C-alpha positions, 0 to 999 in steps of 0.5 A, a space after each residue: 499499499 506504500 513503499 516510501 520512508 518516514 517523510 513520505 515522497 514527494 517530500 514536503 518543500 523539496 524540489 528534486 528530480 524524484 520528488 518532481 518525477 512524473 512517473 506515479 512509481 515515484 509517489 511513495 506513501 508511508 510503507 505498509 503491506 495488505 494481504 488477502 488470503 485465499 480463504 478470505 484472510 485480510 491483513 494490514 502490515 503497519 497503519 502509517 499516517 496515510 492508512 485511510 487513504 491507502 484503505 480507500 485506494 485498496 478497496 479494503 472493507 474489513 480486516 481481521 488482523 494488523 501486524 506491526 513491525 514497530 512503533 515509529 510514527 511512519 508505521 503506527 499513527 494511521 491506528 485510530 482509522 481502524 474504527 471504520 473497520 472494527 464496527 462489527 468486532 474488534 481487529 485484533 493487533 500484533 506487535 512486540 512488547 515495546 510496540 503494544 506498550 506505546 500503543 496503550 501510552 500513545 492512544 490511551 483514550 482507546 481504553 477510557 471509559 469516559 470515550 464512548 460510541 464511535 470516536 475510537 477503534 475497537 482493537 485487541 492487543 496482543 504481545 506476540 511471543 512466536 509463530 501463530 496461526 490465523 485461518 489458512 495462514 501461519 504468521 511468523 515473527 522475524 525479530 531484526 534490528 532498526 539501529 538499537 531498536 528491536 523490530 519485527 519482520 512477518 513471515 506469512 505461509 499459506 497452508 497446502 490444501 493437500 491433507 497431511 501436508 506438513 510443508 505447506 504452501 507458498 511463503 513470502 516475508 516482510 521487513 521494512 526498517 531494518 539494519 540487521 538481520 542475525 543468522 537465526 532470523 536468516 534461517 527463519 527466511 530460507 524457504 520464502 518465495 517472495 520477500 519485500 525488503 526496507 532499502 533506504 537509499 545508495 549511501 549508508 545509514 545508521 538504521 537503514 540498509 542501503 541498497 548494497 546492505 540489502 542486496 547483500 542480505 538477498 545473498 544471504 536469505 537466497 535459496 532455490 525458493 527465493 525468486 522475487 525481491 522487492 525493495 521498500 521504505 525507499 527515500 526520494 533520492 533514486 527513482 523507480 528506474 534508477 532503483 531497478 537498473 542498480 539492482 539489475 547491474 548488482 545482480 549480474 556482477 555477483 552472478 545471481 541472475 535467477 533472483 529478480 530485485 526490483 523496487 516496489 511502488 505504491 499499488 503494486 500487487 503480488 501474486 504468490 
């Protein structure tokens, strides 16, 4: 639903070529993902400031779950707009301990008895402590580092329709703000066929992967199953076309022609 970094693209007050680009793929709302399971499951990862606009554009009419990566404003502060999607039943919201604590502090009005009626979302908070299932989906939190901050990526597996199958169906993973992935978390990602990975820009950043760091991470995760990678959480320093050209040259140089690495863009749909 969004592929941009914390300021979005165009950036307020900026006149750079990417912010002024006529290519709609260079217009980047804050990073978010909408997942539709084959059995009707509806999940969103991160509710940033443009969540209302993103939900309208995607035609979201109901949600089962919200999975949160962390509590920075660009990933959380559209949470109030869940009110329109929680009229019939509460939306289940999952995050790590710090994220859930920050929600209770910043959105304290949700739990005040003096605040009644439709002026607040109905949500149930869950501190995630391991893999869990919803419908036909198996959801696995993937711990990563965002600078010194502990954040979560998310791996989603659709169970196989074959009775008795233990391997399950297609797997994908979503990791946005990230500067380090441990060996244990890399192991969790070994069987995925599609990865959406945060990659801010070419130059290094203290709390985000650069393009090269993200590509080296793809090399660490690579397995015969992995065929698609999309960069997200992108700054305004590089256009959609420039990113794709850069990744293509890097893959060619590193003999990784079997994997496609491209820039995500707002409105991108991926069928797994």
